[in-house]
N, C-alpha and C positions, 0 to 999 in steps of 0.2 A: 659514503653506504648507501652501497645500491637500494633504491627501492626495490622491494621484491613480496610477494604473495603467501597463502597458502594456503589449501580449507580441507578439513578434516570429517572424516561423518562415522558415525558409530550409531547404528540399530538394536540396543543391548534395551532386554526389558526395562530397567534397573533405570530408572530417570538420572541419579546423579554418577550411574555408572557413566553413561552413557555423552551425558553433557566431560568426563574427565577423560574418555577415553578418545569425544572426539579432539580436545582442544590439544594432547599430547599426539594424539599423529599428524598434527598442523605445527607446531613447534619442532616434528619433530626433522619437517618436510623444511623448517626455517633454517632449521643446523644453526649456526652459529651466532644466528641472527636474535636481537632483543625485537619483539613485539610493540610496538605502540600502538596496537587500535580490535579488537577484537568486537566479532558479528556473530552474532548466536541468532540463527534460525532455527525453532524445534518444535514437532506437531502439533499442534493443539491436545493433544491424548496426554501429550507427556506433562507431570508435575514440571512450571516454569522455571519455579523455586527451588527445585534438586534439580532439576538443568543447572543452571549457574553454582549454584552449590557449587557440584564438580570441577564447572571452566573455570570458578575461580580459584580451586584450588590449583590448579593445571597452572594458570596464567598471574595470580596476586590484583592488585591493585589496580590495574587499566583502564583506561576508555574501553567495556566494554557494555554492547548495544546489543538487547536478547528481545526474539518479538515468538510466539505464538503465528504456528501458521497453516490454513486445513492442508497442505501435502506441503514435500520441499523438493527444491530440485537441484542438484547435485548434476553442471555437466547438460549433458543430456536426459538425461532421468528422471524420475516422480518417481516419490518414493512416498509411505504413509505414513510413517510412524520411528520418523531417525532423529538424530540430534546433527546442524553442520553447525561449524565453529569454524570463519572465515579470518585471517590472522596479515597485517599489513606490517614491512618492518623497515625502519630504513626515511621513516617521515622526515621530511623535512625541514617543520616546525610540529610542535604543543599538539594536541589535540584538546582542544577544551569538553567537556559534556554537563550537563543539567538534568534534575529528576526533579518534577514538580508530581506530586504523589494524588495530588489534591485538583484533578484533570476533570473528574464525572460533575465534581460539588460548585467549583466555579472555574467554567473556562475559562473567559475572560481574563481574572484575575488567574491564575498557573500559564496562562498564555503572555503573556507580560512579566510574568518571572522567569521566565526559562528565558525570555528576551534577551530580558536584564544580565543575566546571567553569564551568557553566550556573546554575548553583543555589546558589551554595557559601556551608557548612551545610541543608540544609533537608532530606538524608540525617539529621539530627540536630535539627532540631526548628522550624529555623532558618523563619521567616513568609514563604510563597510565593506569588506572584500571577500573574497571564500568562497567558501560550500555547506550551506546549512542542512544535515538529514536527522529527519522527526520521524516519533515513532507515537502515536495515538494506540488510547480505547475508542476506537469509533460507536464501542456499542452503550455505552457511556456517557462520554462529552460529549460537548454542544460543541458541533464544529466550525458553522460558521462563525465561531466566537474566535477563533485557534486562525480562519484566515481573513478573520476583520482586522489583527491582531500587526497580521502580515500585510496586508496591506498600508499601518501604517506607516511601518516599516520599509516597506518599497517609497512613499507620499515622505516623509523623513530622509530619503535616499535615491533621489531619481536619477542620478549619474554610478547608482552602485555597479558595480561586476557581480553579482551573489546569479548563484545557482540552489534553486531549491529542488529536496528531491525524499520520499517517505512512505511510512504506507502506518493502516491502518492494521491491528493486531486483528488474527480470527480472534472469533467466542468460540467457546469449549463446544464439546457436541449434542451437549442441553440448553444450544445458545440463553444465556446468565449473566454468560461475563468474558473479558477480554484482558488479558495482562501479560504487563511490559515487563520489564527486566530492566536495567543498570548495574552492571555489575550487581554488587551482592543488595542492591533496593530492589526489591521486585514487589509487584500490587498489582488490581486491575485499578478501573478508574484511575489512568496516570499518561502521565506525557513525558515524552522522554528525546533530549536531542544533545547531536556533536554540529561542534564546525572546525573547519579546518580553515586554515590562513592561504594565502595566497600560494604557498609552497607548493600543495599539491595539489594537481590536479582535478577536476571533478565535472565529467560531462553526465546531464541526466533527460531522456527523450521521451514521449510517448507518445501510443497511438491506439486506436481501435477498428473495431472490422463490425462495428452495427451500421444499422444504416435504418431510416421510417420507412414504414412499407407503406403509408399513405391513410392509416387508421389514427384517428386521437380522441380525446377526452377530456374535458375539462374537471379541475380538480376543484372539488365541492369542499367538502373541509374536511379536515386535517385536526389530527391529536400530536403534537412532539411528529416524532420520526414516523409517525402512523397514519394512513389517506384511509377518513370513512365512507367516504361519499365520491364519489365520481359521475358524469353525466358524460352517458356517449349525443354523439353529433350529430345525429339524428333520431335523440331521444329529450320526453322534456319530463323529466324525475331524473335525476340523480341516484344514483345506486350504489348498493357494499363494490369492490373490486372486485371480490368473488362470483357478485353477478356479473359487470359491467366483464370480466374475461370468457364466464360462460359464455355470456354472447357474443362473445366477438371471434373467442373459439370453437362454440358451437357442441358445445360441454355440460353438462349439469351443475350451478355454479357450486355446490358441495365435495364434487369433488377437485377441486383444488382449495379445499381449505383441511385437504389430510393428504398425506404419502401418495407417491411418489409429485405430483404436481402442485404440493406446498410449497416447494422446495425448487422446484422448476423454473419458478417465477422467473426467478435470478437469470433466464435464457432469455428476457422479455421485462427489455429496459422502459420507461418513459425518458423519449428525448423534449424535455424541459422550452419551450420558446422565453429567451431569460432578457431581452432587451433586440427590437427588430433590425434587423439585417448581421449579429451576429451570431458565430455559432449556436449551436443548440446541447442545453448543458443536459449527459447523460446519466439518471440518476437511476439505479441498479436497487430494485426492492430484495431483502432477505428471506421475509419466509413470509405466508401468507397465515394469516390467523385462524383460528379455527371462527371465530365469528362473524368472519366476511373482509377483514382488512387487512393492510397490504403495511408491513414492518420495514421501512426505508433508511438505506444503508444514510442519507442525508436526509434532512428534514425539505419539504416541496412544498413552495406558495401555494395560499391559497387560491384560487381566481383562473389558475395558469395552466394556459393551453402545453398538453402533454402526447406527445407524437407517440405510437404505439413501438420497438424498433426488434428488427432481428436482426441475431448474427450471421453469419457463413462461417465457416472454414477457410474455405479460399483465402476473406476480407481477415481474415485474425493470421494466414500467416504472410499474406501484403504489407501485415500491420506490423508487424514482430523484424521481418526489415527492413524496415523505414523506418522505425526505430532505433532498432542498432544502425543505420549509417547516418542519423541525425547524429545519435550521442558520440559514432565514430569522430564523426565529423566536428561535435566541439569542441574534442579535446585539441584541435587546432594542432594536432602534429606531434602532439605526446603520445607518447608510446603504450598503448594501455595493458594495465596487468594485472584488473581485479573484473569482471562483471559482475553488479548486483543484477540480477530478473524476477520486477514482484507481476505475478497474472494475476486480476481480478479474477474471481475463482468461477467466473463465467466462462472461461477461456478452457477450465478442464471437462467442464459440463459438455460444454461443443467440441469436443474435438476429445472425446471420449473411444473414440473410434481410431484417432491417430494419435495416442500419448507422446508425449514430446515435441510431435514435430512443429511445435513454435520457437523450440528450445533449438529445434535443427538447423530452421530459419536466422536465427541468431549466428547460432555460431558459423551461415554460411555467409557469413558477412562479417564477424572477427578472428578466423580464422580459427585453426586450431591450439594454437600455444600458448590461450590466456583464459587464470581460471573464472567458470563462471560457479552460479553456487543461485540462489532465491528463496520464491513461495510463493504460493496463491493467498491474497490477502482479498478483503472485503473493499479496498479503494486507497489512491495512492492521493500525493502530496506533488503539485508540479508550479511551475510557473505557462501559463496561457501565451499563446503568440501576441500578445499586445504583454507579458509581461507580470500582467497580472497572477499573483497567488489562487487555487482555485484546487478543488476535491474534484479525482477522478473517478471515474465507477466503468465499470468495461474494457480497461486498458491495460495495455501491455506495457509496464516501465520498464528503459535498462541507463543502470549507474553504470557507468565508466571513472576506474581509477585508474588515472595514469603520470607515467614520470615524465 
């Protein structure tokens, strides 16, 4: 049976109707082929539970991973209020799925249970090969706990041929929760995963277009994902992030605690010096709070030296092409049949005068025939150059499914 992919899109006001229509479009494109896997990307302005109800109405109980995104990518266009459904048929082997609703309360326990369900015995050293696709609530879960569990998996399987990709769900407009779905199961504070065996070729690559600008601070006080105090290199006393940004950019600190600047801090991530001689970790803020603290996507350690980073449009376009080329090379000659493009939310802010330009760059590499969908998210999961799992900010991630 040939491996085939199809994408449906709908912008109906009613969320259930949008999910149903998008799923029906994708089914019609597949013809008589039976889908073995579904991916749903829905605007965070829509009720994901209602969207998935419409999708399941058409597809039934198949592995269907659903996530909210801040904007949706379909081919080379970007929209704000749509539902995208991608279906894959002709899969050479069964796709395993797992759902853990309590990731927000017990991130380590939920991560271990999810891997034990998808890869029985792998944490204890049983061989595993294939591809792991994850979706997590980055708003209420503890992401380093998930990475620590993935590190245990890698340590137990040092020779594993494992591909890792995934993303964080985008929080709603009020920044109060992030919702995920796996078929009929929908909720905030969750972790979901899909496992593909060796029969399905999957490749993932990531890159970003941000660089340090020579200014750096020391993180002096944190509380969970919040940075409370930081010290500028030429200052003796630590100050709030709003005060630090005010001094760095030459504007009143209070301007950074209200729109639009409180949301534009995403454009200026921190480059954390994790270990000497290793690449810096890019860590993004989701918002400057009214009290002057900085809410980060991932915890930042106290005492860390952090470089202020700035992105460029050309740097991002180059990064998009680089990631597409690496993902294509990772298929090792297999024919790409579907491309999943996950961009950091900062990319949309940076490229707002050139909307979709990063997608055009990807399309130039992949050619005109590969169906492409995706969305803008707070972060992604991947392996770094040394094979260690990591959380990405400010990146574009391209996941290719190949035959």
